C-alpha positions in Angstrom: 98.9 146.5 52.4 97.2 143.4 51.0 100.4 142.1 49.6 102.2 142.5 52.9 99.3 140.7 54.7 99.4 137.9 52.1 103.2 137.5 52.5 102.9 137.2 56.3 100.0 134.8 56.1 102.0 132.7 53.5 105.1 132.5 55.7 103.0 131.6 58.7 101.3 128.8 56.9 104.6 127.6 55.5 106.1 127.6 59.1 103.1 125.6 60.4 103.5 123.0 57.6 107.2 122.6 58.3 106.6 122.3 62.1 104.0 119.6 61.5 106.3 117.7 59.2 109.2 117.7 61.7 106.9 116.6 64.5 105.7 113.6 62.4 109.2 112.6 61.4 110.5 112.8 65.0 107.6 110.7 66.2 108.4 108.0 63.7 112.0 108.1 64.6 111.5 107.6 68.3 108.9 104.9 67.7 111.3 103.0 65.5 114.1 103.4 68.1 111.9 101.9 70.8 110.8 99.0 68.6 114.4 98.2 67.7 115.7 98.5 71.2 113.0 97.3 73.6 115.5 96.9 76.4 115.8 100.7 76.6 112.1 101.2 77.2 110.9 101.8 80.8 113.1 101.8 83.8 114.4 99.4 86.5 113.6 99.8 90.2 116.7 99.1 92.2 116.5 95.9 94.2 113.5 94.6 92.2 114.0 91.7 89.8 112.0 91.6 86.6 109.5 88.7 86.4 111.0 85.8 84.7 114.6 87.0 85.3 117.2 85.7 87.6 115.1 86.6 90.6 112.4 84.2 89.4 114.7 81.2 89.6 113.6 78.5 92.1 114.9 79.2 95.6 117.0 76.6 97.5 115.0 74.5 100.0 114.3 76.3 103.2 116.5 74.0 105.2 119.6 74.8 103.1 118.8 78.5 103.4 118.3 78.4 107.2 121.7 76.8 107.6 123.3 79.8 106.0 121.0 82.5 107.5 122.2 85.1 110.0 120.2 86.5 113.0 121.8 89.9 112.7 120.8 90.2 109.1 117.3 89.1 110.0 117.1 91.7 112.7 118.1 94.5 110.3 115.5 93.4 107.8 112.8 93.1 110.5 113.4 96.8 111.4 111.2 97.5 108.4 108.4 95.4 110.0 108.4 97.4 113.3 105.8 99.8 111.9 103.3 97.0 112.4 104.9 94.4 114.6 106.9 93.9 117.8 108.8 90.7 118.7 109.2 91.2 122.4 108.0 89.1 125.2 104.8 90.7 126.6 104.8 93.3 123.9 101.5 94.8 122.8 99.8 94.1 119.6 100.0 96.9 117.0 98.6 97.0 113.5 99.8 93.4 113.4 100.2 90.9 116.2 103.2 90.6 118.6 105.5 88.0 117.0 107.3 86.8 120.1 107.4 83.0 120.0 105.7 82.9 116.6 107.8 80.1 115.1 106.1 76.9 116.1 103.0 78.7 117.4 99.5 78.1 116.0 98.5 80.3 113.1 96.2 83.2 113.9 96.3 82.5 117.6 98.1 85.3 119.4 95.9 86.6 122.2 94.0 89.9 121.7 94.5 90.2 117.9 91.7 90.2 115.4 92.9 87.9 112.6 91.3 87.7 109.2 89.1 84.7 108.5 91.4 83.8 105.6 94.4 83.3 108.0 92.2 81.5 110.6 91.2 79.0 108.0 94.8 78.0 107.3 95.1 76.1 110.6 98.2 74.3 111.9 101.4 75.8 113.3 103.9 78.2 111.8 106.8 76.1 110.8 109.9 77.2 108.8 108.3 76.3 105.4 105.0 77.9 106.0 106.6 81.1 107.3 108.8 81.2 104.2 105.7 80.8 102.0 103.8 83.5 104.0 106.7 86.0 103.8 107.0 85.4 100.0 103.5 86.7 99.5 100.9 87.0 102.4 98.1 87.6 99.8 98.9 84.4 98.0 99.3 82.4 101.2 96.0 83.5 102.6 93.8 85.2 100.1 91.8 87.9 101.9 94.4 88.5 104.7 94.4 91.9 106.3 98.2 92.1 105.9 98.8 94.4 102.9 102.6 93.7 102.9 103.7 92.7 99.4 106.3 90.2 100.7 110.0 89.6 100.6 111.2 88.5 97.2 114.8 87.5 98.2 114.8 83.9 99.5 117.8 84.5 101.8 116.3 87.6 103.3 113.2 85.5 104.2 115.5 82.9 105.8 117.3 85.6 107.8 114.0 87.1 109.1 112.7 83.6 110.1 116.0 82.8 111.9 115.7 86.1 113.8 112.1 85.4 114.7 113.0 81.9 115.8 115.5 83.5 118.3 112.7 85.6 119.7 111.1 83.2 122.1 111.0 80.0 119.9 114.5 78.5 119.4 113.1 75.5 117.5 115.7 73.1 115.9 116.4 74.2 112.4 115.3 71.9 109.6 118.0 69.6 108.3 119.7 71.0 105.2 121.1 67.5 104.4 117.7 65.9 103.9 116.7 68.4 101.2 120.0 68.1 99.3 120.2 64.3 99.7 116.7 63.6 98.2 117.6 64.4 94.6 120.9 62.5 94.9 119.0 59.4 96.1 116.6 59.7 93.3 119.4 60.0 90.8 121.0 56.9 92.1 117.9 54.8 91.9 118.1 54.0 88.1 121.7 52.9 88.6 120.8 50.7 91.4 117.9 49.2 89.4 120.3 48.6 86.4 122.8 46.9 88.7 120.1 44.6 90.1 118.9 43.7 86.6 122.5 42.8 85.5 122.9 40.6 88.6 119.7 38.7 87.7 120.8 38.3 84.1 124.1 36.8 85.2 122.4 34.0 87.1 
């Protein structure tokens, strides 16, 4: 009886040692695999660009994007905002203020809505550039804002939404796309112009 018990105990102990060894080996294998292939770790959320990737590239100037924006696309994107906002003339405030005529209007000034002190402190009117900045990240634009929306990372989607809002009671002239594009070209031409002037002076 004792021999049988010892045999069972011995095999049980042996099985435990083998299992522990296999567990240790598999742990080292998967750790080495992750270290050698870091791109396989984690997962990607569809539609979200990793920080520092292509999505982090500098956006085109707002004037250039507004020239390519589409009201219909902006309306479709704004559908996500309707849980908090309306953009109809005479519409009631909701969780957020009514956005009818917001483009060109004073910041934090729609009647009947309790704005945060952070947004009140910004002052000025909502123009295309400030709306673009606001929609990129409300929390960065006005630290302490009540608006918990994370923002729209796609620059063209922001332009589409702003164009749609501009069509809801504002209809302000769009910013000139040419001015934004021409400025770098003018700067690039300056050294050449200076060199030409210097050559002309030297020839005298």
